[in-house]
N, CA, C, O and the ligand as a Tripos MOL2 file, in Angstrom:
@<TRIPOS>MOLECULE
protein
  293   291    74     0     0
PROTEIN
NO_CHARGES

@<TRIPOS>ATOM
      1 N           7.8160    1.0760  -16.1790 N.3       1 MET1
      2 CA          8.5890    1.1670  -14.8490 C.3       1 MET1
      3 C           9.3840   -0.2210  -14.7960 C.2       1 MET1
      4 O           8.9520   -1.2870  -15.2360 O.2       1 MET1
      5 N          10.5750   -0.0270  -14.2020 N.am      2 ILE2
      6 CA         11.4310   -1.1280  -13.9590 C.3       2 ILE2
      7 C          11.7160   -1.3410  -12.4430 C.2       2 ILE2
      8 O          11.7540   -0.3680  -11.6900 O.2       2 ILE2
      9 N          11.9010   -2.5130  -12.0250 N.am      3 CYS3
     10 CA         12.0060   -2.7970  -10.5670 C.3       3 CYS3
     11 C          13.4870   -2.3270  -10.1710 C.2       3 CYS3
     12 O          14.4770   -2.6700  -10.8180 O.2       3 CYS3
     13 N          13.5300   -1.5370   -9.0820 N.am      4 HIS4
     14 CA         14.8700   -1.0820   -8.5860 C.3       4 HIS4
     15 C          15.6180   -2.1800   -7.9570 C.2       4 HIS4
     16 O          16.8360   -2.0670   -7.8190 O.2       4 HIS4
     17 N          15.0120   -3.2050   -7.5750 N.am      5 ASN5
     18 CA         15.7400   -4.2600   -6.9360 C.3       5 ASN5
     19 C          16.3470   -5.2660   -8.0350 C.2       5 ASN5
     20 O          17.5120   -5.6440   -7.9080 O.2       5 ASN5
     21 N          15.6400   -5.6520   -8.9990 N.am      6 CYS6
     22 CA         16.2410   -6.7250   -9.9720 C.3       6 CYS6
     23 C          16.1820   -6.3160  -11.4030 C.2       6 CYS6
     24 O          16.6360   -7.0460  -12.2840 O.2       6 CYS6
     25 N          15.6050   -5.1050  -11.6630 N.am      7 GLY7
     26 CA         15.4680   -4.6960  -13.0050 C.3       7 GLY7
     27 C          14.4000   -5.3050  -13.8020 C.2       7 GLY7
     28 O          14.3820   -5.0810  -15.0120 O.2       7 GLY7
     29 N          13.4290   -6.1170  -13.2170 N.am      8 GLY8
     30 CA         12.3030   -6.8190  -13.8750 C.3       8 GLY8
     31 C          11.2240   -5.8080  -14.1940 C.2       8 GLY8
     32 O          11.2940   -4.6130  -13.9110 O.2       8 GLY8
     33 N          10.2740   -6.3710  -14.7770 N.am      9 LYS9
     34 CA          9.1420   -5.5210  -15.2550 C.3       9 LYS9
     35 C           8.1460   -5.3200  -14.2230 C.2       9 LYS9
     36 O           7.7200   -6.3010  -13.6140 O.2       9 LYS9
     37 N           7.6990   -4.0710  -13.9430 N.am     10 LEU10
     38 CA          6.7140   -3.8720  -12.9580 C.3      10 LEU10
     39 C           5.2560   -3.8190  -13.6450 C.2      10 LEU10
     40 O           5.0470   -3.1560  -14.6610 O.2      10 LEU10
     41 N           4.3280   -4.5360  -13.0300 N.am     11 GLU11
     42 CA          2.9780   -4.4820  -13.5420 C.3      11 GLU11
     43 C           2.0630   -3.9890  -12.5610 C.2      11 GLU11
     44 O           2.2500   -4.1910  -11.3610 O.2      11 GLU11
     45 N           0.9990   -3.2980  -13.0440 N.am     12 LYS12
     46 CA         -0.0430   -2.7510  -12.1030 C.3      12 LYS12
     47 C          -0.8390   -3.9480  -11.5120 C.2      12 LYS12
     48 O          -1.3800   -4.7380  -12.2860 O.2      12 LYS12
     49 N          -0.9220   -4.0990  -10.2390 N.am     13 VAL13
     50 CA         -1.7450   -5.0580   -9.6630 C.3      13 VAL13
     51 C          -2.5200   -4.4400   -8.5290 C.2      13 VAL13
     52 O          -2.1140   -3.4400   -7.9380 O.2      13 VAL13
     53 N          -3.6870   -5.0810   -8.2300 N.am     14 ILE14
     54 CA         -4.4870   -4.5860   -7.0190 C.3      14 ILE14
     55 C          -4.1950   -5.5020   -5.9110 C.2      14 ILE14
     56 O          -4.2770   -6.7200   -6.0700 O.2      14 ILE14
     57 N          -3.8590   -4.9730   -4.8010 N.am     15 THR15
     58 CA         -3.6070   -5.8770   -3.7130 C.3      15 THR15
     59 C          -4.0050   -5.2460   -2.3180 C.2      15 THR15
     60 O          -4.4570   -4.1020   -2.2690 O.2      15 THR15
     61 N          -3.8370   -5.9690   -1.2550 N.am     16 ASP16
     62 CA         -4.1340   -5.5250    0.1850 C.3      16 ASP16
     63 C          -2.8420   -5.3810    0.8550 C.2      16 ASP16
     64 O          -2.0630   -6.3340    0.8920 O.2      16 ASP16
     65 N          -2.5550   -4.2240    1.4000 N.am     17 LEU17
     66 CA         -1.2140   -4.0110    2.1460 C.3      17 LEU17
     67 C          -1.5080   -3.4080    3.5370 C.2      17 LEU17
     68 O          -2.3230   -2.5080    3.7430 O.2      17 LEU17
     69 N          -0.7330   -4.0240    4.4720 N.am     18 PRO18
     70 CA         -0.6600   -3.4000    5.7850 C.3      18 PRO18
     71 C           0.2350   -2.2690    5.9950 C.2      18 PRO18
     72 O           1.3540   -2.2910    5.4840 O.2      18 PRO18
     73 N          -0.1970   -1.1780    6.7740 N.am     19 PHE19
     74 CA          0.5630   -0.0640    7.0160 C.3      19 PHE19
     75 C           0.7420    0.0810    8.6030 C.2      19 PHE19
     76 O          -0.2300    0.2210    9.3460 O.2      19 PHE19
     77 N           1.8650    0.0420    8.9920 N.am     20 LYS20
     78 CA          2.0670    0.1970   10.4890 C.3      20 LYS20
     79 C           2.0850    1.6880   10.7970 C.2      20 LYS20
     80 O           2.9930    2.3950   10.3590 O.2      20 LYS20
     81 N           1.1460    2.1540   11.5050 N.am     21 VAL21
     82 CA          0.9790    3.7150   11.8650 C.3      21 VAL21
     83 C           1.5040    3.9310   13.2520 C.2      21 VAL21
     84 O           1.7760    5.0820   13.5960 O.2      21 VAL21
     85 N           1.6790    2.8910   14.1130 N.am     22 ARG22
     86 CA          2.2780    3.0510   15.3830 C.3      22 ARG22
     87 C           2.6730    1.7130   15.7290 C.2      22 ARG22
     88 O           2.3790    0.7480   15.0240 O.2      22 ARG22
     89 N           3.3570    1.6240   16.8360 N.am     23 HIS23
     90 CA          3.9400    0.2080   17.1880 C.3      23 HIS23
     91 C           2.8130   -0.7380   17.4820 C.2      23 HIS23
     92 O           3.0290   -1.9460   17.3940 O.2      23 HIS23
     93 N           1.6590   -0.3030   17.8150 N.am     24 ASP24
     94 CA          0.5540   -1.1940   18.1610 C.3      24 ASP24
     95 C          -0.6960   -1.0130   17.3200 C.2      24 ASP24
     96 O          -1.7840   -1.4540   17.6880 O.2      24 ASP24
     97 N          -0.5240   -0.3720   16.2150 N.am     25 CYS25
     98 CA         -1.6590   -0.1250   15.3090 C.3      25 CYS25
     99 C          -1.2530   -0.2880   13.7670 C.2      25 CYS25
    100 O          -0.3930    0.3880   13.2020 O.2      25 CYS25
    101 N          -1.9670   -1.2310   13.2280 N.am     26 ILE26
    102 CA         -1.7220   -1.6240   11.8360 C.3      26 ILE26
    103 C          -3.0460   -1.3230   11.0220 C.2      26 ILE26
    104 O          -4.1510   -1.6910   11.4230 O.2      26 ILE26
    105 N          -2.8640   -0.6970    9.9670 N.am     27 ILE27
    106 CA         -4.1150   -0.4430    9.0040 C.3      27 ILE27
    107 C          -3.8390   -1.2480    7.7560 C.2      27 ILE27
    108 O          -2.7910   -1.1680    7.1150 O.2      27 ILE27
    109 N          -4.8430   -2.0170    7.4660 N.am     28 ILE28
    110 CA         -4.7830   -2.8010    6.1870 C.3      28 ILE28
    111 C          -5.6280   -2.0730    5.0770 C.2      28 ILE28
    112 O          -6.8420   -1.9260    5.2170 O.2      28 ILE28
    113 N          -5.0130   -1.6640    4.0750 N.am     29 ILE29
    114 CA         -5.7420   -1.0270    2.9690 C.3      29 ILE29
    115 C          -5.9550   -2.0630    1.8700 C.2      29 ILE29
    116 O          -5.0120   -2.6350    1.3250 O.2      29 ILE29
    117 N          -7.2010   -2.2740    1.5770 N.am     30 LYS30
    118 CA         -7.6900   -3.1710    0.5210 C.3      30 LYS30
    119 C          -7.8450   -2.5610   -0.7650 C.2      30 LYS30
    120 O          -8.1900   -1.3870   -0.8990 O.2      30 LYS30
    121 N          -7.5930   -3.3550   -1.7310 N.am     31 GLU31
    122 CA         -7.8420   -2.9640   -3.3070 C.3      31 GLU31
    123 C          -6.8910   -1.8110   -3.5280 C.2      31 GLU31
    124 O          -7.2900   -0.8550   -4.1920 O.2      31 GLU31
    125 N          -5.7180   -1.8170   -3.0480 N.am     32 LEU32
    126 CA         -4.7670   -0.7100   -3.2940 C.3      32 LEU32
    127 C          -3.9960   -1.0100   -4.6410 C.2      32 LEU32
    128 O          -3.4330   -2.0940   -4.7940 O.2      32 LEU32
    129 N          -3.9800   -0.0090   -5.6370 N.am     33 PRO33
    130 CA         -3.2200   -0.1830   -6.8410 C.3      33 PRO33
    131 C          -1.7080   -0.0320   -6.5830 C.2      33 PRO33
    132 O          -1.2410    1.0140   -6.1310 O.2      33 PRO33
    133 N          -0.9410   -1.1350   -6.8900 N.am     34 VAL34
    134 CA          0.5420   -0.9880   -6.7630 C.3      34 VAL34
    135 C           1.2160   -1.3980   -7.9660 C.2      34 VAL34
    136 O           0.5810   -1.9840   -8.8430 O.2      34 VAL34
    137 N           2.5080   -1.1330   -8.0990 N.am     35 LEU35
    138 CA          3.2620   -1.6370   -9.2490 C.3      35 LEU35
    139 C           4.0990   -2.8190   -8.5780 C.2      35 LEU35
    140 O           4.8070   -2.6270   -7.5890 O.2      35 LEU35
    141 N           3.9530   -4.0790   -9.2150 N.am     36 GLN36
    142 CA          4.5960   -5.2060   -8.5620 C.3      36 GLN36
    143 C           5.5290   -5.8040   -9.5730 C.2      36 GLN36
    144 O           5.2160   -5.9140  -10.7590 O.2      36 GLN36
    145 N           6.7010   -6.1950   -9.0730 N.am     37 CYS37
    146 CA          7.7180   -6.8450   -9.9820 C.3      37 CYS37
    147 C           7.2890   -8.2600  -10.2860 C.2      37 CYS37
    148 O           6.9730   -9.0120   -9.3630 O.2      37 CYS37
    149 N           7.2660   -8.6460  -11.5350 N.am     38 GLN38
    150 CA          6.8380   -9.9800  -11.9050 C.3      38 GLN38
    151 C           7.9380  -10.9930  -11.6070 C.2      38 GLN38
    152 O           7.6940  -12.1980  -11.5580 O.2      38 GLN38
    153 N           9.2150  -10.4580  -11.3980 N.am     39 ASN39
    154 CA         10.2650  -11.3670  -11.1490 C.3      39 ASN39
    155 C          10.6350  -11.5780   -9.6910 C.2      39 ASN39
    156 O          10.8990  -12.7200   -9.3140 O.2      39 ASN39
    157 N          10.6720  -10.5800   -8.8670 N.am     40 CYS40
    158 CA         11.0420  -10.7590   -7.4470 C.3      40 CYS40
    159 C          10.0210  -10.3660   -6.4300 C.2      40 CYS40
    160 O          10.2310  -10.4700   -5.2220 O.2      40 CYS40
    161 N           8.8320   -9.8810   -6.9830 N.am     41 ASN41
    162 CA          7.5950   -9.7100   -6.1220 C.3      41 ASN41
    163 C           7.8840   -8.3450   -5.3210 C.2      41 ASN41
    164 O           7.0670   -8.0310   -4.4540 O.2      41 ASN41
    165 N           8.9380   -7.5570   -5.5430 N.am     42 GLU42
    166 CA          9.0860   -6.3320   -4.8370 C.3      42 GLU42
    167 C           8.0250   -5.3910   -5.5250 C.2      42 GLU42
    168 O           7.7150   -5.4440   -6.7150 O.2      42 GLU42
    169 N           7.5190   -4.5210   -4.5830 N.am     43 TYR43
    170 CA          6.3510   -3.6920   -5.1060 C.3      43 TYR43
    171 C           6.7890   -2.1750   -4.7940 C.2      43 TYR43
    172 O           7.5840   -1.8530   -3.9110 O.2      43 TYR43
    173 N           6.1590   -1.3430   -5.6340 N.am     44 LEU44
    174 CA          6.3840    0.0420   -5.5170 C.3      44 LEU44
    175 C           4.9410    0.7990   -5.5090 C.2      44 LEU44
    176 O           4.0240    0.4760   -6.2640 O.2      44 LEU44
    177 N           4.8700    1.7840   -4.6130 N.am     45 ILE45
    178 CA          3.5750    2.5060   -4.6080 C.3      45 ILE45
    179 C           3.8400    3.8120   -5.2700 C.2      45 ILE45
    180 O           4.7670    4.5320   -4.9010 O.2      45 ILE45
    181 N           3.0280    4.1280   -6.2520 N.am     46 GLU46
    182 CA          3.1890    5.4410   -6.9950 C.3      46 GLU46
    183 C           3.0240    6.6880   -6.0450 C.2      46 GLU46
    184 O           2.3140    6.5400   -5.0510 O.2      46 GLU46
    185 N           3.5650    7.7840   -6.2520 N.am     47 ASP47
    186 CA          3.4790    8.9800   -5.4550 C.3      47 ASP47
    187 C           1.9410    9.3470   -5.3060 C.2      47 ASP47
    188 O           1.5060    9.6450   -4.1930 O.2      47 ASP47
    189 N           1.1670    9.3290   -6.3550 N.am     48 SER48
    190 CA         -0.2710    9.7840   -6.3440 C.3      48 SER48
    191 C          -1.0120    8.8400   -5.4490 C.2      48 SER48
    192 O          -1.8840    9.2810   -4.7000 O.2      48 SER48
    193 N          -0.7130    7.5550   -5.4850 N.am     49 VAL49
    194 CA         -1.3880    6.5720   -4.7180 C.3      49 VAL49
    195 C          -0.9950    6.7460   -3.1680 C.2      49 VAL49
    196 O          -1.8030    6.6330   -2.2460 O.2      49 VAL49
    197 N           0.2980    7.0220   -3.0340 N.am     50 MET50
    198 CA          0.8730    7.1600   -1.6030 C.3      50 MET50
    199 C           0.1990    8.3630   -0.8980 C.2      50 MET50
    200 O          -0.0070    8.3470    0.3150 O.2      50 MET50
    201 N          -0.1720    9.5100   -1.7700 N.am     51 GLU51
    202 CA         -0.7530   10.5620   -1.1730 C.3      51 GLU51
    203 C          -2.1010   10.2420   -0.6510 C.2      51 GLU51
    204 O          -2.4910   10.6960    0.4240 O.2      51 GLU51
    205 N          -2.7980    9.4860   -1.3790 N.am     52 ASN52
    206 CA         -4.2920    9.0790   -0.9880 C.3      52 ASN52
    207 C          -4.1180    8.1290    0.2960 C.2      52 ASN52
    208 O          -4.9270    8.1720    1.2220 O.2      52 ASN52
    209 N          -3.1210    7.3560    0.2890 N.am     53 VAL53
    210 CA         -2.8350    6.3600    1.3790 C.3      53 VAL53
    211 C          -2.6500    7.2670    2.6540 C.2      53 VAL53
    212 O          -3.2600    7.0650    3.7030 O.2      53 VAL53
    213 N          -1.8210    8.1990    2.4730 N.am     54 ASP54
    214 CA         -1.6070    9.1880    3.6410 C.3      54 ASP54
    215 C          -2.8720    9.8900    4.2220 C.2      54 ASP54
    216 O          -3.0770   10.0540    5.4250 O.2      54 ASP54
    217 N          -3.7250   10.2980    3.1700 N.am     55 ARG55
    218 CA         -4.8950   10.8730    3.4900 C.3      55 ARG55
    219 C          -5.8500    9.8550    4.2310 C.2      55 ARG55
    220 O          -6.4980   10.2540    5.1990 O.2      55 ARG55
    221 N          -5.9440    8.6200    3.8190 N.am     56 ILE56
    222 CA         -6.7710    7.6150    4.4670 C.3      56 ILE56
    223 C          -6.0780    7.4470    5.8970 C.2      56 ILE56
    224 O          -6.7570    7.5710    6.9160 O.2      56 ILE56
    225 N          -4.8720    7.1960    5.9450 N.am     57 LEU57
    226 CA         -4.3440    6.9110    7.4240 C.3      57 LEU57
    227 C          -4.5150    8.1250    8.3660 C.2      57 LEU57
    228 O          -4.5630    7.9610    9.5850 O.2      57 LEU57
    229 N          -4.6080    9.3740    7.7800 N.am     58 ASP58
    230 CA         -4.8950   10.5190    8.7500 C.3      58 ASP58
    231 C          -6.2730   10.4970    9.2210 C.2      58 ASP58
    232 O          -6.5500   10.9060   10.3490 O.2      58 ASP58
    233 N          -7.1450   10.0470    8.4260 N.am     59 LYS59
    234 CA         -8.5760   10.1630    8.8090 C.3      59 LYS59
    235 C          -8.9900    8.8840    9.7520 C.2      59 LYS59
    236 O          -9.9850    8.9590   10.4730 O.2      59 LYS59
    237 N          -8.2020    7.7500    9.7100 N.am     60 ILE60
    238 CA         -8.4820    6.5700   10.3980 C.3      60 ILE60
    239 C          -8.4020    6.7680   11.9560 C.2      60 ILE60
    240 O          -7.5390    7.4840   12.4650 O.2      60 ILE60
    241 N          -9.3330    6.1030   12.6680 N.am     61 ASP61
    242 CA         -9.4050    6.1670   14.0560 C.3      61 ASP61
    243 C          -8.1720    5.3190   14.5490 C.2      61 ASP61
    244 O          -8.1920    4.0930   14.4430 O.2      61 ASP61
    245 N          -7.1390    5.9650   15.0680 N.am     62 ARG62
    246 CA         -5.8280    5.2350   15.5320 C.3      62 ARG62
    247 C          -5.9210    4.5390   16.9580 C.2      62 ARG62
    248 O          -5.0090    3.8600   17.4310 O.2      62 ARG62
    249 N          -7.0150    4.7660   17.5220 N.am     63 THR63
    250 CA         -7.1530    3.9730   18.8320 C.3      63 THR63
    251 C          -7.3260    2.4740   18.4960 C.2      63 THR63
    252 O          -7.0510    1.6070   19.3260 O.2      63 THR63
    253 N          -7.7810    2.1930   17.2740 N.am     64 ALA64
    254 CA         -7.9380    0.7090   16.9670 C.3      64 ALA64
    255 C          -6.5880    0.0990   16.7580 C.2      64 ALA64
    256 O          -5.6650    0.7590   16.2820 O.2      64 ALA64
    257 N          -6.4600   -1.1830   17.1190 N.am     65 GLU65
    258 CA         -5.2460   -1.9310   16.9200 C.3      65 GLU65
    259 C          -5.1270   -2.4640   15.4660 C.2      65 GLU65
    260 O          -4.0460   -2.6370   14.9020 O.2      65 GLU65
    261 N          -6.2000   -2.6790   14.9790 N.am     66 LEU66
    262 CA         -6.3010   -3.1390   13.5210 C.3      66 LEU66
    263 C          -7.4610   -2.6160   12.8790 C.2      66 LEU66
    264 O          -8.5800   -2.6460   13.3910 O.2      66 LEU66
    265 N          -7.1940   -2.1270   11.7360 N.am     67 GLU67
    266 CA         -8.2550   -1.3640   10.9560 C.3      67 GLU67
    267 C          -8.1940   -1.7870    9.5250 C.2      67 GLU67
    268 O          -7.1300   -1.7600    8.9060 O.2      67 GLU67
    269 N          -9.3250   -2.1780    8.9860 N.am     68 ILE68
    270 CA         -9.2570   -2.4060    7.5250 C.3      68 ILE68
    271 C         -10.0790   -1.4260    6.7480 C.2      68 ILE68
    272 O         -11.2310   -1.1380    7.0720 O.2      68 ILE68
    273 N          -9.4910   -0.9490    5.7710 N.am     69 HIS69
    274 CA         -9.9850    0.1500    4.9910 C.3      69 HIS69
    275 C          -9.9020   -0.1390    3.4500 C.2      69 HIS69
    276 O          -8.9160   -0.7020    2.9740 O.2      69 HIS69
    277 N         -10.8810    0.2300    2.7510 N.am     70 SER70
    278 CA        -10.7000   -0.0500    1.2650 C.3      70 SER70
    279 C         -10.1760    1.3050    0.6250 C.2      70 SER70
    280 O         -10.6340    2.3980    0.9560 O.2      70 SER70
    281 N          -9.2430    1.1470   -0.2560 N.am     71 TYR71
    282 CA         -8.6780    2.3030   -0.8920 C.3      71 TYR71
    283 C          -9.6960    2.9650   -1.8100 C.2      71 TYR71
    284 O          -9.7020    4.1860   -1.9660 O.2      71 TYR71
    285 N         -10.5430    2.1630   -2.4070 N.am     72 ALA72
    286 CA        -11.6160    2.7220   -3.3110 C.3      72 ALA72
    287 C         -12.5920    3.6480   -2.7080 C.2      72 ALA72
    288 O         -13.1830    4.4450   -3.4360 O.2      72 ALA72
    289 N         -12.8190    3.6090   -1.3980 N.am     73 VAL73
    290 CA        -13.7530    4.3820   -0.7980 C.3      73 VAL73
    291 C         -13.3440    5.7040   -0.4430 C.2      73 VAL73
    292 O         -14.1360    6.4690    0.1070 O.2      73 VAL73
    293 ZN         12.2670   -7.1490   -9.0560 Zn       74 ZN74
@<TRIPOS>BOND
     1     1     2 1
     2     2     3 1
     3     3     4 2
     4     3     5 am
     5     5     6 1
     6     6     7 1
     7     7     8 2
     8     7     9 am
     9     9    10 1
    10    10    11 1
    11    11    12 2
    12    11    13 am
    13    13    14 1
    14    14    15 1
    15    15    16 2
    16    15    17 am
    17    17    18 1
    18    18    19 1
    19    19    20 2
    20    19    21 am
    21    21    22 1
    22    22    23 1
    23    23    24 2
    24    23    25 am
    25    25    26 1
    26    26    27 1
    27    27    28 2
    28    27    29 am
    29    29    30 1
    30    30    31 1
    31    31    32 2
    32    31    33 am
    33    33    34 1
    34    34    35 1
    35    35    36 2
    36    35    37 am
    37    37    38 1
    38    38    39 1
    39    39    40 2
    40    39    41 am
    41    41    42 1
    42    42    43 1
    43    43    44 2
    44    43    45 am
    45    45    46 1
    46    46    47 1
    47    47    48 2
    48    47    49 am
    49    49    50 1
    50    50    51 1
    51    51    52 2
    52    51    53 am
    53    53    54 1
    54    54    55 1
    55    55    56 2
    56    55    57 am
    57    57    58 1
    58    58    59 1
    59    59    60 2
    60    59    61 am
    61    61    62 1
    62    62    63 1
    63    63    64 2
    64    63    65 am
    65    65    66 1
    66    66    67 1
    67    67    68 2
    68    67    69 am
    69    69    70 1
    70    70    71 1
    71    71    72 2
    72    71    73 am
    73    73    74 1
    74    74    75 1
    75    75    76 2
    76    75    77 am
    77    77    78 1
    78    78    79 1
    79    79    80 2
    80    79    81 am
    81    81    82 1
    82    82    83 1
    83    83    84 2
    84    83    85 am
    85    85    86 1
    86    86    87 1
    87    87    88 2
    88    87    89 am
    89    89    90 1
    90    90    91 1
    91    91    92 2
    92    91    93 am
    93    93    94 1
    94    94    95 1
    95    95    96 2
    96    95    97 am
    97    97    98 1
    98    98    99 1
    99    99   100 2
   100    99   101 am
   101   101   102 1
   102   102   103 1
   103   103   104 2
   104   103   105 am
   105   105   106 1
   106   106   107 1
   107   107   108 2
   108   107   109 am
   109   109   110 1
   110   110   111 1
   111   111   112 2
   112   111   113 am
   113   113   114 1
   114   114   115 1
   115   115   116 2
   116   115   117 am
   117   117   118 1
   118   118   119 1
   119   119   120 2
   120   119   121 am
   121   121   122 1
   122   122   123 1
   123   123   124 2
   124   123   125 am
   125   125   126 1
   126   126   127 1
   127   127   128 2
   128   127   129 am
   129   129   130 1
   130   130   131 1
   131   131   132 2
   132   131   133 am
   133   133   134 1
   134   134   135 1
   135   135   136 2
   136   135   137 am
   137   137   138 1
   138   138   139 1
   139   139   140 2
   140   139   141 am
   141   141   142 1
   142   142   143 1
   143   143   144 2
   144   143   145 am
   145   145   146 1
   146   146   147 1
   147   147   148 2
   148   147   149 am
   149   149   150 1
   150   150   151 1
   151   151   152 2
   152   151   153 am
   153   153   154 1
   154   154   155 1
   155   155   156 2
   156   155   157 am
   157   157   158 1
   158   158   159 1
   159   159   160 2
   160   159   161 am
   161   161   162 1
   162   162   163 1
   163   163   164 2
   164   163   165 am
   165   165   166 1
   166   166   167 1
   167   167   168 2
   168   167   169 am
   169   169   170 1
   170   170   171 1
   171   171   172 2
   172   171   173 am
   173   173   174 1
   174   174   175 1
   175   175   176 2
   176   175   177 am
   177   177   178 1
   178   178   179 1
   179   179   180 2
   180   179   181 am
   181   181   182 1
   182   182   183 1
   183   183   184 2
   184   183   185 am
   185   185   186 1
   186   186   187 1
   187   187   188 2
   188   187   189 am
   189   189   190 1
   190   190   191 1
   191   191   192 2
   192   191   193 am
   193   193   194 1
   194   194   195 1
   195   195   196 2
   196   195   197 am
   197   197   198 1
   198   198   199 1
   199   199   200 2
   200   199   201 am
   201   201   202 1
   202   202   203 1
   203   203   204 2
   204   203   205 am
   205   205   206 1
   206   206   207 1
   207   207   208 2
   208   207   209 am
   209   209   210 1
   210   210   211 1
   211   211   212 2
   212   211   213 am
   213   213   214 1
   214   214   215 1
   215   215   216 2
   216   215   217 am
   217   217   218 1
   218   218   219 1
   219   219   220 2
   220   219   221 am
   221   221   222 1
   222   222   223 1
   223   223   224 2
   224   223   225 am
   225   225   226 1
   226   226   227 1
   227   227   228 2
   228   227   229 am
   229   229   230 1
   230   230   231 1
   231   231   232 2
   232   231   233 am
   233   233   234 1
   234   234   235 1
   235   235   236 2
   236   235   237 am
   237   237   238 1
   238   238   239 1
   239   239   240 2
   240   239   241 am
   241   241   242 1
   242   242   243 1
   243   243   244 2
   244   243   245 am
   245   245   246 1
   246   246   247 1
   247   247   248 2
   248   247   249 am
   249   249   250 1
   250   250   251 1
   251   251   252 2
   252   251   253 am
   253   253   254 1
   254   254   255 1
   255   255   256 2
   256   255   257 am
   257   257   258 1
   258   258   259 1
   259   259   260 2
   260   259   261 am
   261   261   262 1
   262   262   263 1
   263   263   264 2
   264   263   265 am
   265   265   266 1
   266   266   267 1
   267   267   268 2
   268   267   269 am
   269   269   270 1
   270   270   271 1
   271   271   272 2
   272   271   273 am
   273   273   274 1
   274   274   275 1
   275   275   276 2
   276   275   277 am
   277   277   278 1
   278   278   279 1
   279   279   280 2
   280   279   281 am
   281   281   282 1
   282   282   283 1
   283   283   284 2
   284   283   285 am
   285   285   286 1
   286   286   287 1
   287   287   288 2
   288   287   289 am
   289   289   290 1
   290   290   291 1
   291   291   292 2
@<TRIPOS>SUBSTRUCTURE
     1 MET1         2 RESIDUE 1 A MET
     2 ILE2         6 RESIDUE 1 A ILE
     3 CYS3        10 RESIDUE 1 A CYS
     4 HIS4        14 RESIDUE 1 A HIS
     5 ASN5        18 RESIDUE 1 A ASN
     6 CYS6        22 RESIDUE 1 A CYS
     7 GLY7        26 RESIDUE 1 A GLY
     8 GLY8        30 RESIDUE 1 A GLY
     9 LYS9        34 RESIDUE 1 A LYS
    10 LEU10       38 RESIDUE 1 A LEU
    11 GLU11       42 RESIDUE 1 A GLU
    12 LYS12       46 RESIDUE 1 A LYS
    13 VAL13       50 RESIDUE 1 A VAL
    14 ILE14       54 RESIDUE 1 A ILE
    15 THR15       58 RESIDUE 1 A THR
    16 ASP16       62 RESIDUE 1 A ASP
    17 LEU17       66 RESIDUE 1 A LEU
    18 PRO18       70 RESIDUE 1 A PRO
    19 PHE19       74 RESIDUE 1 A PHE
    20 LYS20       78 RESIDUE 1 A LYS
    21 VAL21       82 RESIDUE 1 A VAL
    22 ARG22       86 RESIDUE 1 A ARG
    23 HIS23       90 RESIDUE 1 A HIS
    24 ASP24       94 RESIDUE 1 A ASP
    25 CYS25       98 RESIDUE 1 A CYS
    26 ILE26      102 RESIDUE 1 A ILE
    27 ILE27      106 RESIDUE 1 A ILE
    28 ILE28      110 RESIDUE 1 A ILE
    29 ILE29      114 RESIDUE 1 A ILE
    30 LYS30      118 RESIDUE 1 A LYS
    31 GLU31      122 RESIDUE 1 A GLU
    32 LEU32      126 RESIDUE 1 A LEU
    33 PRO33      130 RESIDUE 1 A PRO
    34 VAL34      134 RESIDUE 1 A VAL
    35 LEU35      138 RESIDUE 1 A LEU
    36 GLN36      142 RESIDUE 1 A GLN
    37 CYS37      146 RESIDUE 1 A CYS
    38 GLN38      150 RESIDUE 1 A GLN
    39 ASN39      154 RESIDUE 1 A ASN
    40 CYS40      158 RESIDUE 1 A CYS
    41 ASN41      162 RESIDUE 1 A ASN
    42 GLU42      166 RESIDUE 1 A GLU
    43 TYR43      170 RESIDUE 1 A TYR
    44 LEU44      174 RESIDUE 1 A LEU
    45 ILE45      178 RESIDUE 1 A ILE
    46 GLU46      182 RESIDUE 1 A GLU
    47 ASP47      186 RESIDUE 1 A ASP
    48 SER48      190 RESIDUE 1 A SER
    49 VAL49      194 RESIDUE 1 A VAL
    50 MET50      198 RESIDUE 1 A MET
    51 GLU51      202 RESIDUE 1 A GLU
    52 ASN52      206 RESIDUE 1 A ASN
    53 VAL53      210 RESIDUE 1 A VAL
    54 ASP54      214 RESIDUE 1 A ASP
    55 ARG55      218 RESIDUE 1 A ARG
    56 ILE56      222 RESIDUE 1 A ILE
    57 LEU57      226 RESIDUE 1 A LEU
    58 ASP58      230 RESIDUE 1 A ASP
    59 LYS59      234 RESIDUE 1 A LYS
    60 ILE60      238 RESIDUE 1 A ILE
    61 ASP61      242 RESIDUE 1 A ASP
    62 ARG62      246 RESIDUE 1 A ARG
    63 THR63      250 RESIDUE 1 A THR
    64 ALA64      254 RESIDUE 1 A ALA
    65 GLU65      258 RESIDUE 1 A GLU
    66 LEU66      262 RESIDUE 1 A LEU
    67 GLU67      266 RESIDUE 1 A GLU
    68 ILE68      270 RESIDUE 1 A ILE
    69 HIS69      274 RESIDUE 1 A HIS
    70 SER70      278 RESIDUE 1 A SER
    71 TYR71      282 RESIDUE 1 A TYR
    72 ALA72      286 RESIDUE 1 A ALA
    73 VAL73      290 RESIDUE 1 A VAL
    74 ZN74       293 GROUP 0 **** ****
């Protein structure tokens, strides 16, 4: 995979990313596998991973302002 931003090489990394699900609700997903550019740090989430993220976001209690969830669970 090549970075759409700079053409650099994307490498698989495990990281924590925040997802804003409402203006006052942010969910941090830990240990998320993403593809990150080694050149400009732009990252890409694969479709299969994004589907799992959507599933996690659907399940989460959105009354919380900040929720931390592990991707692996
Ligand atoms: Zn890049």
